[in-house]
N, C-alpha and C positions, 0 to 999 in steps of 0.2 A: 796601618791596617785599614783604617777607614777609607783611604784612597784606593786600596786594592779591592775592597768590597764594592765601591762605587764603579770602578773600572770593570770589574767582573759583571755587575748588573748591566752596565752599558753594552758590553760585548754580547751578552745574552740577548738583550733587546734588539741589537743590530742584527744578529743572526736570525732571530725569529722574524723580524721585519723583512729581511731579505728573502726569506723562504716564502713569504706571503705577498710578494710584489708582482710576480708573473701571472699570466693567464691560467696556468695549471696549478692552482693552489689546492691544498687539501680540501678546503671548504667547497670550492667549485666542483672538484671531482666527486665529493660526497653528495652534492646536490643532484648530480646526474643530468641526463638530457643534453650532453655535449653533442655537437654535430659530428657526423662521421666524415673523415677525410675522403677526398675523391679517390685516393689510391690505397684505402684501408685494406688490411688483410683480415680475414675471418675464417675460423674453422670450427664447425660443430658437426658431430656425427650425422645429424639430420640432413646436412648439406651433401654428404657423401664425399665430397672433395673440397679442399680449401677454395675460397672465392676471393677475388681481388677487385676492389673498387666499390664505391658506394652503390652504384646502380646494380651491380651483380649481387651485392648483399641484400638489397631490397627485393630483388627478384627471387633469391634463394629463400628469404623469409616468407614471402608470399606463397611460394610453392610448398614449403615445408610446414608452415604454421597458420595458414589462413583459416582453418576451421576451428582454431582454439579460441575459447571465450573464457571469461572469469579467470584471467591470468593473475596469479598472485606470486610475488617474489619477496624474499627477505633474506638478508645476509645472516649467516651464523656468527658465532663469537670469534672465529678466526679471521674475520674480514680486516684487511689492512689497506691503507692508502699511503703511498710513499711518493714524495716529490723531491726534485733536486732543489738546491739553494736558490737558483735563478727563477724557479717557478715556470720553467719552459718545457719540462718533461715530468711525467709521473706515471705510476702504474698502480693498479688496484687488483687485489687477489683475495681469494677466500672461497668458502663454501656457500653456495646459494641454495636455499630451499625454495622449490617451485611447485606450483600446482596449477592445473587448468582443466577445463572441460572441453571435450570435442565430440562431434557426432560419431566419428569413426572409432574412438578409443574410450569414450566415457570419461569418468573422472580419473585424473592421473596426478600423482604426487611423487617427487623425487628430489634428491640432492645432487648438485653438480659442482665441480671445482671450476672456478673461473679465473681468467687472467685477462685484464684489459690494460692497454697501453695508451697513453695520451701524449700529445706533443702540441706545442704552441704553433699557431699560424697567425702571425700578426698579433692582434689582441684577443684571439679566441683560442680556447683549448679544444683540440679535436681528438676524437678517438681514432687511433691509427692501427690498432690491432686488437683482436678479441679471439679468445679460444675458450671453449667450454667442453667439458667431458662429464656426462652423468656418472655418478658413483653407483656401484652395485649396492643393492639394499643390504643392510647389516643382517647377518643371520642371527636368529633368536634361539637361545638354548632352552 
């Protein structure tokens, strides 16, 4: 019985260690700020149409969001990060609460559902896909 307990603990430790060895670990993804892959895919309603490529994403962001200031983001309780055992792919999803100020719209607050996909390139974890959809405000009774 003692041997079985030690073997079980060893297997759990190996499994946890394996999941944390690649560049796309849960900790890395949660820390944010990963580079965007050259051929990344992104869709947000503000873009109008999906965009492909880091440069196209930067241009779409500038066109759609350049007048926004005081941008605040925070994940809701449904936020999850999932990585594969090799740590070379992962995804993040959940509801994001956002707020910002702009000259054209004033102050704006909303929730959006988000899905981000990450993939290892060498020793770096890159964002390869992103989609966001604002949620309709909840009706108050």
